C-alpha positions as a Markdown table, in Angstrom:
| # | Residue | x | y | z |
|---|---|---|---|---|
| 1 | Met | 80.8 | -100.9 | -149.0 |
| 2 | Lys | 83.4 | -99.6 | -146.5 |
| 3 | Leu | 83.3 | -100.9 | -143.0 |
| 4 | Tyr | 85.5 | -98.2 | -141.4 |
| 5 | Ala | 86.7 | -94.7 | -142.2 |
| 6 | Glu | 90.2 | -94.0 | -143.5 |
| 7 | Thr | 90.6 | -91.0 | -141.1 |
| 8 | Ala | 91.7 | -91.8 | -137.6 |
| 9 | Gly | 89.2 | -89.8 | -135.7 |
| 10 | Leu | 86.1 | -91.1 | -137.4 |
| 11 | Arg | 87.5 | -94.7 | -137.5 |
| 12 | Ala | 88.1 | -94.6 | -133.7 |
| 13 | Arg | 84.6 | -93.3 | -133.1 |
| 14 | Gln | 83.2 | -96.1 | -135.3 |
| 15 | Leu | 85.2 | -98.8 | -133.5 |
| 16 | Leu | 84.1 | -97.5 | -130.1 |
| 17 | Gly | 80.5 | -97.4 | -131.3 |
| 18 | Asp | 80.6 | -100.9 | -132.7 |
| 19 | Leu | 82.2 | -102.2 | -129.4 |
| 20 | Ala | 79.6 | -100.3 | -127.4 |
| 21 | Val | 76.8 | -102.0 | -129.5 |
| 22 | Leu | 78.5 | -105.4 | -128.9 |
| 23 | Ala | 78.8 | -104.8 | -125.2 |
| 24 | Trp | 75.1 | -103.6 | -125.0 |
| 25 | Thr | 74.0 | -106.7 | -126.8 |
| 26 | Ala | 76.1 | -109.0 | -124.6 |
| 27 | Ala | 74.8 | -107.3 | -121.5 |
| 28 | Trp | 71.2 | -107.8 | -122.4 |
| 29 | Val | 71.7 | -111.3 | -123.6 |
| 30 | Trp | 73.3 | -112.1 | -120.2 |
| 31 | Ala | 70.3 | -110.3 | -118.4 |
| 32 | Gly | 67.8 | -112.4 | -120.5 |
| 33 | Leu | 69.7 | -115.6 | -119.6 |
| 34 | Thr | 69.9 | -114.7 | -116.0 |
| 35 | Leu | 66.2 | -113.9 | -115.8 |
| 36 | His | 65.4 | -117.2 | -117.6 |
| 37 | Gly | 67.4 | -119.1 | -115.0 |
| 38 | Leu | 65.7 | -117.3 | -112.1 |
| 39 | Val | 62.2 | -117.9 | -113.4 |
| 40 | Glu | 62.9 | -121.5 | -114.3 |
| 41 | Arg | 63.7 | -122.2 | -110.6 |
| 42 | Leu | 59.9 | -121.7 | -110.0 |
| 43 | Ala | 59.5 | -125.1 | -111.7 |
| 44 | Val | 61.1 | -126.9 | -108.8 |
| 45 | Pro | 57.8 | -127.1 | -106.7 |
| 46 | Gly | 56.0 | -128.4 | -109.8 |
| 47 | Ala | 58.7 | -131.2 | -110.1 |
| 48 | Arg | 58.2 | -132.1 | -106.4 |
| 49 | Val | 54.4 | -132.2 | -106.9 |
| 50 | Glu | 54.9 | -134.4 | -109.9 |
| 51 | Gln | 57.2 | -136.8 | -108.0 |
| 52 | Ala | 54.8 | -136.9 | -105.0 |
| 53 | Gly | 51.8 | -137.5 | -107.2 |
| 54 | Ser | 53.6 | -140.3 | -109.1 |
| 55 | Arg | 54.8 | -142.0 | -105.9 |
| 56 | Phe | 51.3 | -141.7 | -104.4 |
| 57 | Ala | 49.6 | -143.1 | -107.5 |
| 58 | Gly | 52.2 | -146.0 | -107.6 |
| 59 | Asp | 51.8 | -146.8 | -103.9 |
| 60 | Val | 48.0 | -146.8 | -104.1 |
| 61 | Ala | 48.1 | -149.0 | -107.3 |
| 62 | Glu | 50.3 | -151.5 | -105.4 |
| 63 | Ile | 47.9 | -151.5 | -102.5 |
| 64 | Gln | 45.0 | -151.9 | -104.9 |
| 65 | Gln | 46.7 | -154.9 | -106.4 |
| 66 | Lys | 47.3 | -156.5 | -103.1 |
| 67 | Ile | 43.7 | -155.8 | -101.9 |
| 68 | Gly | 42.4 | -157.4 | -105.0 |
| 69 | Gly | 43.7 | -160.7 | -103.8 |
| 70 | Leu | 41.7 | -160.6 | -100.5 |
| 71 | Pro | 38.8 | -163.1 | -100.5 |
| 72 | Val | 35.2 | -161.8 | -100.5 |
| 73 | Val | 35.9 | -158.0 | -100.2 |
| 74 | Gly | 38.9 | -157.7 | -102.5 |
| 75 | Asp | 37.0 | -156.9 | -105.7 |
| 76 | Asp | 34.7 | -154.3 | -103.9 |
| 77 | Leu | 37.7 | -152.5 | -102.4 |
| 78 | Gln | 39.7 | -152.3 | -105.6 |
| 79 | Gly | 37.4 | -149.6 | -107.1 |
| 80 | Pro | 38.0 | -146.9 | -104.4 |
| 81 | Phe | 41.7 | -147.5 | -104.4 |
| 82 | Gly | 41.7 | -147.2 | -108.2 |
| 83 | Arg | 40.0 | -143.8 | -107.9 |
| 84 | Leu | 42.6 | -142.8 | -105.3 |
| 85 | Ala | 45.4 | -143.8 | -107.6 |
| 86 | Gly | 43.7 | -141.6 | -110.2 |
| 87 | Val | 43.9 | -138.6 | -107.8 |
| 88 | Gly | 47.6 | -139.2 | -107.4 |
| 89 | Gln | 48.0 | -139.2 | -111.2 |
| 90 | Thr | 46.0 | -136.0 | -111.5 |
| 91 | Leu | 48.4 | -134.4 | -109.0 |
| 92 | Ala | 51.4 | -135.6 | -111.0 |
| 93 | Asp | 49.9 | -134.2 | -114.2 |
| 94 | Ala | 49.3 | -130.9 | -112.5 |
| 95 | Gly | 52.9 | -130.8 | -111.5 |
| 96 | Val | 54.0 | -131.5 | -115.1 |
| 97 | Thr | 51.7 | -128.7 | -116.4 |
| 98 | Gln | 53.0 | -126.2 | -113.8 |
| 99 | Gln | 56.6 | -127.0 | -114.9 |
| 100 | Glu | 55.7 | -126.5 | -118.6 |
| 101 | Val | 54.0 | -123.2 | -117.9 |
| 102 | Val | 57.0 | -121.9 | -115.9 |
| 103 | Arg | 59.5 | -123.0 | -118.6 |
| 104 | Gln | 57.5 | -121.2 | -121.3 |
| 105 | Leu | 57.3 | -118.1 | -119.0 |
| 106 | Ala | 61.0 | -118.2 | -118.4 |
| 107 | Leu | 61.8 | -118.6 | -122.1 |
| 108 | Trp | 59.6 | -115.7 | -123.2 |
| 109 | Leu | 60.5 | -113.4 | -120.4 |
| 110 | Gly | 64.2 | -114.0 | -121.1 |
| 111 | Val | 63.7 | -113.4 | -124.9 |
| 112 | Val | 61.7 | -110.2 | -124.3 |
| 113 | Val | 64.1 | -108.8 | -121.7 |
| 114 | Ala | 67.0 | -109.4 | -124.1 |
| 115 | Ala | 65.4 | -108.6 | -127.4 |
| 116 | Val | 63.6 | -105.3 | -126.7 |
| 117 | Pro | 66.6 | -103.2 | -125.8 |
| 118 | Ile | 68.8 | -104.9 | -128.4 |
| 119 | Val | 66.3 | -104.3 | -131.2 |
| 120 | Ala | 65.6 | -100.7 | -130.1 |
| 121 | Leu | 69.3 | -99.9 | -130.3 |
| 122 | Leu | 69.8 | -101.6 | -133.7 |
| 123 | Leu | 66.8 | -99.7 | -135.1 |
| 124 | Val | 68.7 | -96.5 | -134.3 |
| 125 | Trp | 72.3 | -97.5 | -134.9 |
| 126 | Leu | 72.1 | -99.9 | -137.9 |
| 127 | Pro | 70.5 | -97.7 | -140.5 |
| 128 | Arg | 73.0 | -94.9 | -139.8 |
| 129 | Arg | 75.9 | -97.3 | -139.9 |
| 130 | Val | 74.8 | -99.0 | -143.1 |
| 131 | Gly | 74.0 | -95.6 | -144.7 |
| 132 | Trp | 77.4 | -94.3 | -143.9 |
| 133 | Ala | 79.1 | -97.5 | -145.3 |
| 134 | Arg | 77.1 | -97.3 | -148.5 |
| 135 | Glu | 77.8 | -93.6 | -149.0 |
| 136 | Ala | 81.5 | -93.8 | -148.1 |
| 137 | Gly | 81.9 | -96.9 | -150.3 |
| 138 | Ala | 80.3 | -95.1 | -153.3 |
| 139 | Ala | 82.5 | -92.0 | -152.7 |
| 140 | Ser | 85.6 | -94.2 | -152.4 |
| 141 | Arg | 84.8 | -95.9 | -155.7 |
| 142 | Leu | 84.2 | -92.6 | -157.5 |
| 143 | Arg | 87.6 | -91.3 | -156.1 |
| 144 | Leu | 89.4 | -94.5 | -157.3 |
| 145 | Asp | 87.7 | -94.2 | -160.7 |
| 146 | Gly | 89.2 | -90.8 | -161.1 |
| 147 | Ala | 86.3 | -88.5 | -160.3 |
| 148 | Thr | 87.5 | -84.9 | -160.2 |
| 149 | Leu | 87.6 | -82.9 | -157.1 |
| 150 | Glu | 84.8 | -80.7 | -158.6 |
| 151 | Leu | 82.2 | -83.3 | -157.8 |
| 152 | Phe | 83.1 | -83.5 | -154.2 |
| 153 | Ala | 83.5 | -79.7 | -153.9 |
| 154 | Ile | 79.9 | -79.3 | -155.3 |
| 155 | Arg | 78.6 | -81.9 | -152.9 |
| 156 | Ala | 80.3 | -80.0 | -150.0 |
| 157 | Val | 78.6 | -76.8 | -150.9 |
| 158 | Ala | 75.3 | -78.6 | -151.2 |
| 159 | Asn | 75.6 | -80.8 | -148.1 |
| 160 | Arg | 77.9 | -79.3 | -145.5 |
| 161 | Pro | 76.6 | -76.8 | -142.9 |
| 162 | Leu | 77.5 | -73.1 | -143.6 |
| 163 | Arg | 79.8 | -72.9 | -140.5 |
| 164 | Glu | 81.9 | -75.8 | -141.8 |
| 165 | Leu | 82.0 | -74.2 | -145.3 |
| 166 | His | 83.1 | -70.9 | -143.8 |
| 167 | Arg | 85.9 | -72.6 | -141.9 |
| 168 | Val | 87.6 | -73.8 | -145.1 |
| 169 | Ser | 86.7 | -70.9 | -147.4 |
| 170 | Pro | 85.4 | -67.3 | -146.9 |
| 171 | Asp | 83.7 | -67.6 | -150.3 |
| 172 | Pro | 82.8 | -71.2 | -151.3 |
| 173 | Ala | 80.8 | -70.2 | -154.3 |
| 174 | Gly | 83.7 | -68.0 | -155.5 |
| 175 | Asp | 86.1 | -71.0 | -155.1 |
| 176 | Leu | 83.7 | -73.1 | -157.2 |
| 177 | Arg | 83.6 | -70.4 | -160.0 |
| 178 | Ala | 87.4 | -70.1 | -159.8 |
| 179 | Gly | 88.0 | -73.8 | -160.1 |
| 180 | Asp | 89.6 | -74.0 | -156.6 |
| 181 | Tyr | 88.1 | -77.3 | -155.5 |
| 182 | Gln | 90.7 | -78.7 | -153.1 |
| 183 | Ala | 89.6 | -77.3 | -149.8 |
| 184 | Leu | 85.9 | -78.0 | -150.4 |
| 185 | Ala | 86.5 | -81.5 | -151.8 |
| 186 | Asp | 88.7 | -82.2 | -148.8 |
| 187 | Leu | 85.9 | -81.1 | -146.5 |
| 188 | Glu | 83.3 | -83.4 | -148.1 |
| 189 | Leu | 85.6 | -86.4 | -148.2 |
| 190 | Arg | 86.7 | -85.9 | -144.6 |
| 191 | Ser | 83.0 | -85.8 | -143.6 |
| 192 | Leu | 82.7 | -89.3 | -145.0 |
| 193 | Gly | 85.9 | -90.4 | -143.3 |
| 194 | Leu | 87.9 | -90.5 | -146.6 |
| 195 | Arg | 91.2 | -88.9 | -147.5 |
| 196 | Ala | 91.2 | -86.4 | -150.3 |
| 197 | Pro | 93.6 | -87.1 | -153.1 |
| 198 | Pro | 96.7 | -84.8 | -153.1 |
| 199 | Pro | 96.5 | -81.5 | -155.1 |
| 200 | Gly | 97.1 | -81.9 | -158.8 |
């Protein structure tokens, strides 16, 4: 497979196209990371709720322990304070859950925002790029293996638009019959970004 054309014009367009795809990919990855960071900030209130609930549960548990030491009423008062500490822990758990949900949301929003446009472009660009590389690579190998200009001339007549054929020859079929393959072969090879071998 060839990665880039031999002819300057097509090679420049391919390089610019590849750089544009890289820039597009980098821009959308940056957008996805930025969105991830922005959405993840929504987890800050959840972290505060978790801290407040944990502190509340810890303080109430400490009070519960001290009340348990009171004579006569200590054991009776420990139960309500234990339930109150449970409320604080529930609040802390809710804060943890909210943070986890926000982190998951941030991750998937970032991935979707980056992936959708990148994949959409690759679905259009990659098959054409790989198709050209395979076709040009096969033609280059044929050329190196000594394939005659006749093969490329016949392909030009079969593949190139009529206006392109007319630009290189007023009678392409007549050129084929006469064995005059150079101009037509050159047209086909140039369309693949390859240089035609010199005449003779």
